[in-house]
N, C-alpha and C positions, 0 to 999 in steps of 0.2 A: 835377450829377446830381440827378435827383428823388429824394426819400425815398419808398421804397415805402409808407410808411404814408398817403401822401398820394394814392396812386392808388386811383381809385374802380373797382369792377368794375361794368362797364356791361353792360346787357342790350340786345338787339335791340329796336328800336322796334316795337311791337305793331300800331301803325297801318298799317304798310307791308303792302299785299296779300300773301297767300300766294303767289299766281302770280309776282308780281315777285321776290319772295325764291327762289322755285324757280328761276326762269330765272337769276336771278344765282349761285345756288349752282352750277348746272350749268355756268355759264360760267366760273367760278373753278376748279372742278375740272377742266373740260376744258382750260384753259390751262396748267395743270401736267402734265397727263397727256400733252400734246403736247410739252411740254419733256422729260419723262422718256423719251418715245419717239423723241425727236429729230426730230419732225414740225413743222419751223420753219414751213413755208409755212402749215400748219394753225394753228400759235400765232399767226402775223401775222392770220389771219382772225378771230382772237378780238377784234381791235381796230378802233375805229371810224375813219373817214377822218381825223377831226380829233384823233388821240390823241398822247399823249406817254407815255415811260417813263424813269423815273429812278430809278437806285440811289443811296441817300444813307446815311451811318451815323447812327444815332441821336443821336450825340454832337453832330454838325453841327446836327441839328434842335434839340437842347437849348440849345445855344449860340447859336442864330439864324443859323447859317453856312448861306449858300445852295449851297455846294460839295457837288457829288454826284461819286460814282465814275463814273457813266455818266449822261448826259443827252441824252435823244433826244426832242427837241422836235416831231417830226412823224412821221407814218407812213413818209415817205419815208427818213428818217434811221434809224428802226428796221429798215426793209428793207435799207438799205446796210449796216448793222452785220451783220445776217445774211448777206448776199451775201459779204461779206469773210470771215467765218467759215467759210461753206461753200466758197468758192473758194480762199482764199490762206492762212488762219490754219493754223498748225500749233500744236497744243496737247496737252497730256497726254490721251491717249485714257482715257475713263472713262464710266460711268453715273451719272446722277443720279436720286435718287428723293426727291420732295417729299412731305413729312407735314404735313398741315393739320389744324388744329383747327377747331372750330366758327365760322362767320362771324358777325360781328357786323354788322348792318345798322342803319346810324344815323339815316340820313334819306332821304326820297325827296320831292324837289321839283322841278317843272318838268320832269318826265321824267328826271331824275339821280338814281340811287341811290348812297349813299355807304356803302361796306362796308369793314370792316377784318378781315383773317384771319391770324392767326398761322401761321408756317410754320418748318420745319427741312428743310434739304436734305443728304442723306447722299450722298457720292460713293464708288462702288465702283471700284477700279482693275481692269485686265484680270488683274493678278496674284491677286485674289480678296481684297483688303483693303477694307473699309469703313470711313469716318470721317465725322464731322460736318463739313461743309463751312462752312455759314453758319446762322444762325438769325435771325428777325426777324419783321416783319409787312407784309402787303400794304395799302396805303391806296388803294382803288379808286374811281373814278367810273365808274358804269355807265351807258350809255344803252340805250334800247329802240328799235329800228328794225323795219322791215319784214322784215329777215334775222333778227331776235331780239336778244338782249342782247349788247351790246358793250362793250369796256373803252374809255372815253374817256380815262381816265388811270390808270396804275399807277405809284405810288410804292412803291419795295421799300425798307423801313427795316430796315438792318442792326444788329442788337444791338451790334456791335463795328465799330471802324474798321479792324481789321486782317482781312485776308482771306487765309487760308493760300496759296492759289495765285491765277493769273490768273482773271479771270472772263470765259470765252469765250462759254459758252452762256449766254443769258438765265436770269435767276433768276425 
């Protein structure tokens, strides 16, 4: 585990154009709002045709283990996962609410923006109870197309290895 005194507080790269940062910020916010509203088709539309989506515990990254809790290496696999969720999965009904803090834009090269955003997800049950579900950060690679900003890669890094319930809905 990393010693927190060795963590450097990073700031967004000021050389990245404001329009690029704005488009990326809107994409990141839209992607979680679609999940909070269970607009899964709209969430898929946030991804580029060559995209991937992984959920991996921070512990695995720190130890150099490539194992992910969820590994979708193509847009078709992401779509299949959502189809199964929509058609056949039975899971505990709840509402998710994503809380994001400011996004750090790290670099913008060859049309690809690298962005990190911290998040927390609170789940509320039908009975009216709310609790923290997971916390972590998104490591996004964002491309800019004629259709606007799109996620080329979203790596969801969870702060803990343990997830209190199954992960049915994407994070």
